[in-house]
C-alpha positions, 0 to 999 in steps of 0.5 A, a space after each residue: 500499499 502507498 499513500 502519497 508515495 509513502 509505503 505502508 507495511 502490511 503489518 500490525 501494531 500489537 497492544 495490551 489490556 490496561 486500566 484507565 480513568 479520566 480526570 477533569 482538572 480545573 483552575 481559576 484560568 486555563 493557564 493554571 489548569 495546564 500547570 496542574 495537568 502538565 505536572 500530573 502527566 510528568 514522568 508518565 510516558 511508559 509503565 516500564 518505569 514510570 508507574 503509569 502512562 498519562 497525557 492531556 486529552 483536551 481542553 474543556 470550556 467552562 460549560 463542560 466542567 462541574 465548577 464552571 471554570 476552564 479545565 483540562 481532561 487528563 487520561 491515566 493508564 496503569 496495568 492494574 487497579 492497584 497501580 492506578 489507584 496508587 498513581 491517582 492518589 500520588 499524582 493528584 495529591 502532589 501535582 494537582 492539589 499543590 497547584 494554586 486555585 485547582 480542583 479535581 473531578 471524575 471524568 469517567 464513571 463506571 461500576 468500579 469507582 476508585 478513590 480520589 478525594 476519599 484518599 486525599 481528604 486526610 490532608 485536611 487534618 480533620 478540618 475537611 468536610 464533605 458535601 453531596 450534590 445530585 448524588 455525587 460526594 465532594 470533599 472540601 479540603 482547606 488549603 492556604 490559597 482557599 480550598 481544594 475541591 475534589 470529587 470523592 471517587 473516579 471511574 476505572 474503565 478497561 483500556 488499551 495500551 501500546 497502539 503504535 506506528 513507526 515513521 521512517 524518515 530521511 533525517 530526524 528533522 524530517 521525521 519530527 516535522 511529520 510526527 508533530 503533525 500526526 500528534 496534532 491530528 491524534 489530539 482531535 480523537 476523543 479517548 486517545 492520547 500519546 503519552 511520550 514526550 511531545 507524543 513522539 518516541 525517539 527510543 522505541 524498544 523491544 521486549 527483553 535484553 541481553 542483560 537479564 535485569 533490563 526488561 526492554 532494550 533498543 530495537 536494533 533492527 530499526 536503528 539507523 546507526 546499526 545498519 551493516 552491523 546487525 540484520 536491519 529493517 531499514 533501507 539505505 535512505 532511512 536515517 531516522 525512525 520515530 514511533 508514535 505510541 497510542 493509548 486509548 479507552 477502546 479499540 475504536 479510539 486507537 484505530 481512529 488515532 492511527 488512521 489520523 496520525 498515519 494520514 498526517 505523516 503521509 501528506 509529507 511524502 518522499 519529497 519531504 523526507 518520509 519514506 515508509 510507515 510500519 508498526 511494532 509487534 512481537 508476532 502476536 505474543 505480547 498482547 491480544 489487540 492487533 491493529 492492522 495498518 492496511 485494514 485501518 487505512 483502506 
């Protein structure tokens, strides 16, 4: 398959099951909502070492938030219920509650609600109070800037991590330029996020390593500097490979995100340094979700 002269491999991205929740962070201004959201999503690129994967989903206007203030929707992913609960407590407590004028609410609801304000209320040192509005319980925690309002719990939902595609370019500059447009296109897809810095992975990995204590290591068959030293998946003109990894709340969101991202990349074409698109998989042994590029793009 070719799109605007860019070859698309007949392969699939392999993804795995995760747990997720969406949070709504508000503040006095959008700038301060972003401050809280950016802090919460810091060091949350990969569960390999970060504990969770998280990113900003979209901006929210005052008409879309529980307290009528500007806000940010953030989605957090983890491998288990326990890990997600722990990361929500740590990150909301350390990054959102500490941000001046902030508040935090559930952005998803389910039959399995996990603690939010219920865990953080103890910071109030006994001065915290709760109030139930329309069947939803909120905690008002006194803090020095005023009070931190936090919904008692947030909904945990099944999710998918590891949807991806690879972009083979002439240089890193060509690849980043195209991938930035892909990330921008993916941002328009509800329920999907790209958790790595800037949405782009510069050091795509494979499972395992020659060193037993390393769970993941460089994917040498896609490393341009190793051409001629190891078996390679790259042709001579490729000087840089970048990866976009997508986490989503369902298969549809990831498929739409892959479609939007690949089409954005392919608009650049070979004349602007984009030669080929592929995807990362391990023969179907890593995860049960397989996103076939040709099926998604046809």
